[in-house]
N, C-alpha and C positions, 0 to 999 in steps of 0.2 A: 775486575769485579770483586766486590767484597765477599769474603768467604762466609757463607751463611749455612748453618747446620739446622736441619729440621728434625724434630723428634729425637734429638740428642745424637743421632747416628748417621743421618743421610745428608750428603753434600751434593749439590747440583754441580754437574760437570760444565765446564766452559770451554769454548773453542780458543784458538790462538789469540783472537782479539779480545778475549775476556767476556764474550757474550754467552749467556747460559744456553746449553744445548737443548733446545725445545724440539721435540719430535712429533707433537700432536697438539691440536687446539680444537676444542669443541665449545663454542660459545665462550664463556668466561673461564672454563676449565682448561688448564694447561698441563700437559705431560712433559716432564723433563727427564733427560738421562741423568742419573745420579749414581753415587757410589755409597755402598754400605761400609762405613769406616771400620766396623768390627771385623768384617770378613774380607773386605776389599772387592767384593762382587759388584758388578754393574746392576743397577735396578732401575725400574721406572718409578718416578715420583709424581703423583697426580696432585696438583694444587687446586683446591676448589674454594673460591671466595665465598664465605658464608653469606655475605650480603646478596649474592646472586641467586640464592635458592629460597623458595618459600618455606614456611615453618613445617608443613606436612612432609615435604621432601627432605627437609633437614632432619626431622625425627626419624624417618625411614633410613636415611644414611647413617645416623648415629647408632641405630639398632644394629645395622649391618656391621658397623665398625666395632661395636661391642662384641658381636659374635666372632668376628675375625680376630679380635684380640685374644680369644681363647685358643686359637690355633697357633701352634709353635712349629714353624718350619723355616728353614733357611731362606727359601724363595718367597716368603710372604712377609711383607713389612708390617 
């Protein structure tokens, strides 16, 4: 598996065969086991394909993301 880093710090973990460790899937949204390369901590990384959500839901998600951005805590990406 190619080493891909998301948001500059989060790398998806892969199993021995190189397959990404996916632990949950809801529709097009996939949760992966990842590592925060700054702290070495295991984290959950949720990937949401933008094309899979409508514009109103996208705006609501982006508002929530902007609010979460203001929170500074080791356990919150």
